C-alpha positions as CSV (number, residue, x, y, z in Angstrom):
1,X,0.0,0.0,0.0
2,X,2.9,2.4,0.8
3,X,4.4,1.7,-2.6
4,X,1.2,2.5,-4.4
5,X,0.9,5.8,-2.5
6,X,4.6,6.6,-3.3
7,X,4.0,5.9,-7.0
8,X,0.9,8.1,-7.0
9,X,2.8,11.0,-5.4
10,X,5.6,10.6,-7.9
11,X,3.2,10.6,-10.8
12,X,1.4,13.8,-9.4
13,X,4.8,15.5,-9.0
14,X,5.8,14.6,-12.6
15,X,2.6,16.0,-14.0
16,X,3.0,19.2,-12.0
17,X,6.5,19.6,-13.5
18,X,5.2,19.1,-17.0
19,X,2.5,21.7,-16.4
20,X,5.0,24.3,-15.3
21,X,6.9,24.2,-18.7
22,X,3.9,24.7,-20.9
23,X,4.6,28.4,-21.7
24,X,8.1,27.6,-23.2
25,X,9.2,26.1,-26.5
26,X,6.4,23.8,-27.7
27,X,8.6,21.1,-29.2
28,X,10.7,21.0,-26.0
29,X,7.6,20.8,-23.9
30,X,6.2,17.9,-26.1
31,X,9.5,16.1,-25.9
32,X,9.5,16.5,-22.1
33,X,5.9,15.2,-21.8
34,X,6.8,12.1,-23.9
35,X,9.8,11.4,-21.7
36,X,7.8,12.0,-18.6
37,X,5.1,9.6,-19.8
38,X,7.7,7.0,-20.5
39,X,9.2,7.5,-17.0
40,X,5.8,7.2,-15.4
41,X,5.1,4.0,-17.3
42,X,8.5,2.5,-16.2
43,X,7.9,3.5,-12.6
44,X,4.4,2.0,-12.6
45,X,5.6,-1.2,-14.2
46,X,8.4,-1.6,-11.6
47,X,6.0,-0.9,-8.7
48,X,3.5,-3.5,-10.1
49,X,6.1,-6.1,-10.5
50,X,7.4,-5.5,-7.0
51,X,3.9,-5.8,-5.6
52,X,3.3,-9.1,-7.5
53,X,6.6,-10.5,-6.2
54,X,6.0,-9.5,-2.6
55,X,4.2,-12.1,-0.5
56,X,2.0,-10.3,2.0
57,X,2.2,-11.9,5.5
58,X,-1.0,-12.5,7.3
59,X,-2.2,-13.8,10.6
60,X,-5.6,-15.4,11.1
61,X,-7.7,-15.7,14.2
62,X,-10.5,-18.3,14.2
63,X,-13.2,-17.8,16.9
64,X,-15.4,-20.8,17.7
65,X,-17.8,-21.9,20.4
66,X,-17.2,-25.0,22.5
67,X,-18.8,-27.2,19.8
68,X,-16.4,-25.9,17.1
69,X,-18.9,-23.7,15.3
70,X,-17.6,-20.4,13.9
71,X,-18.7,-17.3,15.8
72,X,-19.1,-14.0,13.8
73,X,-19.2,-10.5,15.2
74,X,-16.4,-11.0,17.8
75,X,-14.2,-7.8,18.2
76,X,-10.6,-8.7,18.7
77,X,-7.4,-6.8,18.5
78,X,-3.7,-7.6,17.8
79,X,-1.2,-5.3,19.5
80,X,2.5,-4.7,19.5
81,X,3.6,-1.1,19.0
82,X,0.1,-0.2,17.9
83,X,-3.2,-2.1,18.1
84,X,-5.1,-3.3,15.1
85,X,-8.8,-4.1,15.8
86,X,-10.8,-6.6,13.7
87,X,-14.2,-8.2,13.7
88,X,-14.8,-11.9,12.8
89,X,-16.8,-12.6,9.7
90,X,-19.5,-15.2,9.1
91,X,-16.7,-17.8,8.9
92,X,-15.5,-16.8,12.4
93,X,-12.2,-15.5,11.0
94,X,-10.4,-12.2,11.4
95,X,-7.3,-11.6,9.3
96,X,-4.5,-9.2,10.2
97,X,-1.8,-8.1,7.6
98,X,1.2,-8.8,9.8
99,X,3.8,-11.4,10.4
100,X,3.8,-12.4,14.1
101,X,7.1,-11.8,15.9
102,X,7.9,-11.7,19.6
103,X,5.9,-9.1,21.5
104,X,2.5,-9.5,19.7
105,X,-0.5,-10.0,21.9
106,X,-4.1,-10.8,21.1
107,X,-7.2,-9.6,23.1
108,X,-10.9,-10.4,22.9
109,X,-12.6,-7.0,23.1
110,X,-16.3,-8.0,22.9
111,X,-18.5,-11.0,22.1
112,X,-21.9,-11.1,20.4
113,X,-24.9,-11.6,22.6
114,X,-25.1,-15.2,24.0
115,X,-21.3,-15.7,24.2
116,X,-18.6,-14.9,26.6
117,X,-14.8,-15.2,26.8
118,X,-13.2,-16.3,30.1
119,X,-9.6,-16.9,28.9
120,X,-6.5,-14.7,29.4
121,X,-7.1,-11.0,29.0
122,X,-4.0,-10.8,26.8
123,X,-2.8,-13.8,24.8
124,X,0.9,-13.6,24.1
125,X,1.7,-15.1,20.6
126,X,4.7,-17.1,19.6
127,X,6.9,-15.7,16.8
128,X,6.2,-17.2,13.4
129,X,2.6,-18.6,14.0
130,X,0.1,-17.9,11.3
131,X,-3.2,-18.9,13.0
132,X,-4.7,-18.9,16.4
133,X,-8.0,-20.3,17.6
134,X,-10.1,-18.6,20.4
135,X,-12.9,-20.6,22.0
136,X,-16.0,-18.8,23.5
137,X,-18.5,-20.1,25.9
138,X,-22.2,-20.1,25.1
139,X,-24.3,-18.1,27.5
140,X,-27.1,-19.6,29.5
């Protein structure tokens, strides 16, 4: 995402530079615009190929009840330097775009009506794991 924003800013800057030279020699301006367009195309191609070759790390949390059924609507968060909140979908899964390293902790913030969580307030995660399952209790 940061690369895409950087490319967009670069493209905007290049267009601004082209616009500044419009009052000068027309042939020089046209030549400059052609070169700038080629430069932009090259930058975009490089950024796209880097994006395609980069594998995005992700960490998944599956929330189930005691019977193993997926629970949707559970608010959880993953924290290290900052916290990332997420809500489980219909499949009971919340995905975070991070690679787990030492220092990450997982917390259950809230449960949908009829469920409760009685585990650790903060779950300290082991470096390198890609999935974690949280089990909720059904309410009476």
